[in-house]
N, C-alpha and C positions, 0 to 999 in steps of 0.2 A: 428514587432511582437506585437500585441495588447494584453496587459494584460487584458483590459476590455472584449475583445472578448473571451479570454481564460477563464476568470472568469464566463462569461455568459454560456459558453459551459459546465463547471463543474456544475454550479448551476442548469441549466436546466435538467441535469442528465438523458438524454435519452441515456443510455448506462452504461458502467462500467469502472472502472480503473484497468488496468492490472498491477500486481505487478511483475516486472522483476528485483527485487533487492536482490536476494540471494547473500550473502556475503561470506567471507572466510570459516566459519564453515559449512555453508549449501551448498556450491558449489559442493563438491564431491557427496553429496547425490542427488542434482539436476541433475548432469551429469549422475549419475548411472541410475536414473529413465528415463533419455533421451537415455539410451543405450550405454553410454560411461563409461567403468569401470576404476578404478584408475590405472590399469596397462597400460592404453592407453596413459598416459601422465606422464611427469616427471617434477616436480617443479611447483611453483606458476604461472610463466609466461605462461606456456603451458596450465595449468588448466583454467586460466582466459581468455586465448585466445579462448579456446573451448566454454566456457560459453558465451563469447561475440558473437561467431559465431551462437550459438543457439538463442540468443536474437535477433540478426540481422535477422536470418531466420524467426523468428516469426513476427518481425516488418515489414519486406518486403512482408509478405504473403498478397495476395489480400484481405483477409477478415479483416485484421488488419487496420481499418480506423476509423476516428472520427465519422462515422455514428453509430457505436455500441461500439467502444472503445474510451471513451471521454478523457482518460488520461492514462499515464504509469509512474510507479515509477522505477527509475533507480538506480543502484549501482554506486558509484563514478567512478569506472574504466570504466563502460559502458558509463557514461557521457563523460569521457575523450577520449573515442574511437570514431571512425568514422564508418559510414555506406555508402559504395560507395563513400568514400572520403569526405563526409559531416559530421560534428560533430553530434553526436547522437541526442541531444536535438533539434537541428535545423532541422534535417531530420524528426523527429517525427512530428513537427508542420508544416513544409513547404510541406512535401511529403505525410504525412498521416493524417494531421489535428488532431493530438493527442497531448494533453497538457502534457508537460514533468514535472515530479516531481523528487526529489532527496532524497534518503535515507541518513540521516545525523548522526544517532546514531552510537556509537562505540561498541555496544554490551551491555550486562547486567551485573550488579554487583551481588555479592553473595546474596542469599535470606535472607531477614530479615523481620520479621513481616508478613510472608506469601506472600511477593512480591519481585520482582527484579526491582529496579530502574535502570536507565541507568548509564553506566559508565561515568566519567567526559569526557567532550569534549573541551579540552583546545584550539584546533585549529578550533573551530566551525566558528568564524567570518571569517577566511581566506577561509574556505570551502564555506561559504555562498556567499562571494564576488566572488569566482570562479563560483559558480552556477549562480549568476546574470549575469556575463559576458558571460556565455554559453547559456543564454536564458531559464533558469529554471524558472518555475512559482511558485512552492511550494516545500515543504519538507515533509519527513515522519520520525518519530522516535518512537521506540517501547519499552514499558515496559511490564512486565508480572505480573499478579495477580493470585496467586495460593491458596488463602484462603480468606474467608470473614472476614478479619481482619480490623477493622475500621482505626487503626493507619497506617497500610500498604497501604490501598487504598488511604488514605489522602495524604501520602507521594508521591505516584506515581502521583497523579493528580497535586499536588503542583509543583513537578519537571517538569512535562510535560508543564504546563502553564508558568512556569518561563522561560524555554528554548523557548517556543513558542513566548513569547514577544521579546526575542532576535532575533528570526527569522523574526518576523513582522517588527522589526527595520531595516531590510535589504530590505523591500518591497516584501518579499516572504510570501506565505500562508502556515502556518504549518498544517500538518495532525497530530493531537494528537492521539496516538495509545496506550491506556492501555489495552492490550490483557488479557482477562480472560481465563484461561486454561479450555478447554472443558470437561476434565475428572474429575474435582473435584466435591465432593459430595455437597458442598455448593455453587455451581455456581450461582444459582438464588439469594441467599443472597448477594454474592459478587457483582452481577450486580445491585442490589438495592442500595447498598452502593455507587457504582461507579456513578450511575445516580444522586444521591444527590450531590456528590462532584463535578462532572462535571457541573451540573446546577449552583451551587454556584460560581464556577470559571468563567463560562460564564457571569453570572450576573455582575461580577466585571470588565469585559472588557469594555473599553470605546467604544463609537460609532466609527466605521471605523476600529476597530481591529478585523477583522473577521477571523475565523479559520475553519478547517475541522476536523471531528472526524472519526477514524477508530476503529470499535468496533466488538467484538466477537458476532456472531449471538445469541440473547438472548433466555433464556428458556421461558420467557413470551412474547408472540407476541406483538409487538408495545410498548414494555417497553420504548424504546428510542424515541418515537414519540415527547415528549416534547423537546428533543434536536434537532430533525429534524426541528421543528417549531421555534427554538430560533433565534432571529434576528442577533446574532453574529456568526451563523453557516451557512457556504456556502453550505455544503453537509455532510451528514453522510454516510460513506461507511462501508461495512461489510467485515471482514476477514474470510476466510474459516476455519482456526484454526485447521486443521486436520480432519474435516469432509470430507467425500467423496464429489465429485462434485454434485452427485445426491442429497445427504442430504443437502449440503450447498444451492443448488438452491431451494430446497423445503422450507427450513427455510426462505431464503431470500424473496421468493415470498409472504410470509405472513407478511412482514414488510412494512408498508406504508412509502414511501419517502426515503428508504435506497436503495443504489445501491451496487454492488459487488466491491471488490478490492481483487481478488483472485490471489494467486501465484501458489502453487502446483496444485490446482484444475484447473487452466488454462492450465498447461502444461501436465496434465494427458493424456496419450495415444499418446503423441508425441515421435518420435524416430529418432535418427540420421540416422538409417538405412532405413527410409522411402524415397520413391521417392518424389520429390517436389509435384507431383500431390496428392499423398496419404497424405503427411504432410499437405498440404493446405486444403484438404477435411476434415481431422480430426479437424484441428484448426477452420475451418469455422463452423463445427457442434458445437464445444465447445463454440465458441464465441456466436453463436446464442442462445444456451441454457442459458448461463450466462446473455446475454442481455435480454432474455424473463423474467428470474427471477428478473432482476433488474427493469424492467419497469412494472412488474405485480402489484407491490404495489402502 
């Protein structure tokens, strides 16, 4: 497995990154949207089995290939699982030519200064070692910004880059994800603060310590172009953040150099009750739309 080949695939960016990393709290909601209600399973094991089946169905679909889906972000349990007897990360790269990433954060701390930093990750080194052994290329971790509070934004970015350096130490590429809540009144102001803090953090990285960024689609088109062009940034990807797929695609198509990394917007319209033919047709149409929005800029 060539890390250089994988890095080139992400950097070239002809496509988007699929976010298949719903974890404990969001899994029941993801299953419900997929047509599986909570009374259809009992206990965590059954729930995670069903979500793995959903992700495997997506990954095995004919449209899900590296031609348009350059990478996929996995939940730890998905990484630990198999698809047709092959470890998931290995299957993604060898069978679909899709670069595998791993979600590593353990959720959000309580809000302070208008933001939620990540909860402590005492077992992160062990998880990263496991990821390396399973063929993972990079990681993803999420914080949330819900107000244009300078102290809060600074704290989020400082923590993200501190943990990012730990991840880089294992030879993995971190996706830094400070999500700005789309419904806040001061979203544009929060994004301006975020741009400045990320820019300063990137400038402090030594050569060879390259990262990726996953950012909420901004109010001001091409606000993040300086980050797209930064020499320490492999790629800037966009999260859908609660926008409909149509709205997310429209916003993304106006951003130069950004590609999608959608979760809910990717699985919108998919159902456990669909025949394989119908499922594959809906997914192919979705992938095409997100791909076109990703390459438009």
